[in-house]
N, C-alpha and C positions, 0 to 999 in steps of 0.2 A: 025872566027868561034869565035875561044877561048874567045876574049875577049865581042863577043855577047852574048855566052853564062855566064861567068860569072856573064854580067851586069844582067844578066836575073834572078841571085838566089840572089843576094844584091838584087837585087828592089822585089822576096819572100819572103825572108829575114826581111825587112825592111816593109815587109807585116803584115808579121806573127805578128812582134814585133809592129804595130799600132794596130793590131787587142787584142793584149792581153793589151794592155793601153787604149782603149778602151769600155771593156769589157760594156755589158747592163745586168748592176747587177740587173738590174730588170727582162728581159726580161731570165737571166739563174734564178732564184727564181723560173718565173711558167715554165721552163724548168724540172726544179727539183719534186717543187708541184703536173704539171697537171696530169702526169701517175700514184699517189700514187691515186689521189682522192682528192688532199685537194687543196680549191678555196682560195683563198683571201678575208679577211675581213677585215673593219676597226674599231677598237675599238678607244672608244673618252674615254677619263678619264681624271682629272681637272687639272691634267698639260699640259699631251701630248694626240699625235694624234697616237698610234702602230697598227702596222700593225704583221696582224699575218696570217697565211694560217691552214687552220681547213676541218676536214672530222671525221662529229658526223652521225652515222651510227644504233648509237643503246642507246638512250637517258638515256634505262632502267639501258647503265652496267656504269664502273668508264671510264673517259678520263685523258690521258696524254698526261704531258702538257710538249713542252718541251723548253727550252732559251736559244734563240742563244751568240754567245758567245759577244768577247769586238768590232766584226769589223774589221775593214778599221780604227781606231782610231788615229794611228802615224801614215805619209811618211817616218821618220825618231824616234831618237834619239830624237830633238829636237826641230819636225817638226809634230804637229797637222795635222791631215786630218778635209778639208771642209765638208765630208761628210763618218761617218761611216760604214755608208754602206757593208756589207762582203762581198768580192770580189769573194767567195767559198760557203761560209752560211752550214756549216759542221752541223754547229745545225740540220738547215731545212734539208742535209740528212739523221741525223742518224732517224728523227723524219720522211720522208719519208720509212724506209724501214721500220720500226711502224708494223705490221699487223695489232696490235689492232683493232677495230671498232673506238674507238675512239684517236682522235689525234686530239692536234693542239701546231704549232709551234708559237710564242707567242716570236718575233723579240723584241729586245732592244729597245729606247728612240733612234728616229734623224733616225735610219737605216730602210728603204726603205719605206719612209714619206718625202714627200716633204717639204722642211724646210716653205715653204708659208704656209701650211694645218699646221705650227708646232710651232709656235713663241715661246712657250719657248725653242728652238733646240742652244745655243750655246757650244762653244767645249768643256766649263767646265766640259758637259755631258756625255760627250763621254772621259775624260781625269780624273784631280782630280774628278770628285764630280759625277763622272758614277755608284758611290754605295748607294749618296747625300739619304739623309732619304725618300725624296720627289718624288724623283725616283723608291722605291724600293713599297712607300703609292700607285704609277702609277701602279708600274706592279701588285704590293695586287689586286688592285680594276681592274684590267683589267683577275686576276685569276677569282674574284669573274663573273664577266657579262661571263665569260665561265665555273665553272659551272653550271649557271644558265641554262645553254644548256641541264645538265645533272643533273635536283633537288632530291636530295639526296643520291647522286651518291658522292663516293670519287674519289682523286682528287692524283692520280702521280708527282709528278715534275723531269725532267731532265734537270739539266741546261750545259753548254759543256763550258770549258776557263770559262771567264767570268758570265757567264751565271749558271755556279754551286752555286755560292757565291749570286749569285741572288737568288734561289732557294731557298736557307738556310735561306737568310735572308727576305726569304717573305713566309717560312712553319712557323719557327717561330713566326709568327703571323697571327696564318690559327690555325683552329680545323679538316678541315675537308681533314687533304695529310697523304695521306697513306704509302704513301711511299719517298724518295727520290734519284734518284742520279744520282751523278754525272760525266763526262767525260773531263783528265785535268783540272779538278774546281779549277778557284782560291779561295784557303778557306782561305791564310790565308795573304792577300795583302799587307800586312804590309813589311811580309818574305820575300815574290815574289821580293816585288822593292828593299828590303836589297839585296841580294843576286847576279841582275841587276844592284846594284851601278845607281838603282836611284831614284830620288827623292820621296816620301813616296804620294800617292792617299791621297788630302787634300780634305777635307769633305765626308769624305767618311767612312760610315760605314763598318766593315772590320766581314767574318762570322763566323769566329774563335771565336769571341765575343757569338756569341747565339748560342757555341756548346749545349752548356747541355740548354739549352729550345725547341733542338729540339734531346735531349737525346736518347729519348721516342718512334720514329720518325726511325722504320724499313730503313735504308738507306744503301747505298754500292758506294765506292770514286774507280774511277777507272781512273790512273794514269799509263803514258809509261811511260815503259822504258828506253828510246831514249830520254826522256822528260827533255829538259834542259831550255823550261819559266817554268813551273808550274811540278817545280822537283816529285816521290813519296816523298818523305823528306814534302809535303807542308800537303798530306791528313790522313798522317802518324803524325803531331802538329795538324792535326783538334781532329783523334780520341784521342791524349795523353790532348785536353783542357779538353773533358766531355767520362772518358771512362766510355763505355756502353756494352752489350750486342746485344743491336740493329746499332750499328755502325762498318761497315766492310771496311776496303784499299783490295784491290786488284790491281799490277802490272801485265800491262795485255806488252810483251813482242812481239817487234817485230811492239813498236805504240809510235808514238814522239808527237809533240802536237799537231800537224795538217794531220799530217799521221798516218797508221797504220786502223784507227776506224773503217771509214764504211765495210770493208771488215771484219772487227772481231763483228759491232752489228750486226750483223744476229741470233749473236749463243747471244752474252748476250742482246741483247734485250728480251730473252724469263728466265732473270735469273731476279723474282725480290725480293728487299730486304724483310731479314725476320731478329727478334730477334732470339735469340741464344741463347739457354734452361742455365741460371744458372750457 
């Protein structure tokens, strides 16, 4: 009897591991977005076909656009993934918690979109070239198409992890961005990679180089106190690159790079950045 019990437990454990390994990332995203009233949409840009989840209920009000992180870019320090679609989609989870009438989640190139529909997708675009000029141009085109659904309204950008860099780089080329918020944002990938002792990103723009161009846009950069991937010092480096009363940083206790944010976003989401009086 004992052997049967042990064998049964082993089978259950293997089944659980198998379930984790075969997580349907698309189904997971639909399960997050659906209850929030966000519908999956496809946006075609010059280079990429991008996946979004959108809820536009009042075209006469601003839209908040959430940009996903780097996703499953690497399987290990030396082996890149064949599909960068995020397992947990934290950017989408944050978007789903936003009570604003107009909320759009924007996945990064090659995430949630079949490669057959995305001929340009290749490993460099989620490794060394994840912030390449053509990537930022495509993301900017997607933002423009989203903005067209709320004509004349401003855009609030929120970026998680590498999505924070994309938010800054996109905002640097636009005049309609009202605010920028980043969560564990990789705002200086050169320094992040130096600290991690990994190779620098080849062919990518760096958000910190655009700090001056967005210095007049109200922004808050949140860092997790326990984040060892993108430590709080990165946000401080960004603020130091272009001192401005419009750039604020905040270290959030109890948060790491991937944990602690959902629990706190229900409060943080209601804090819109402002420029402090000089």
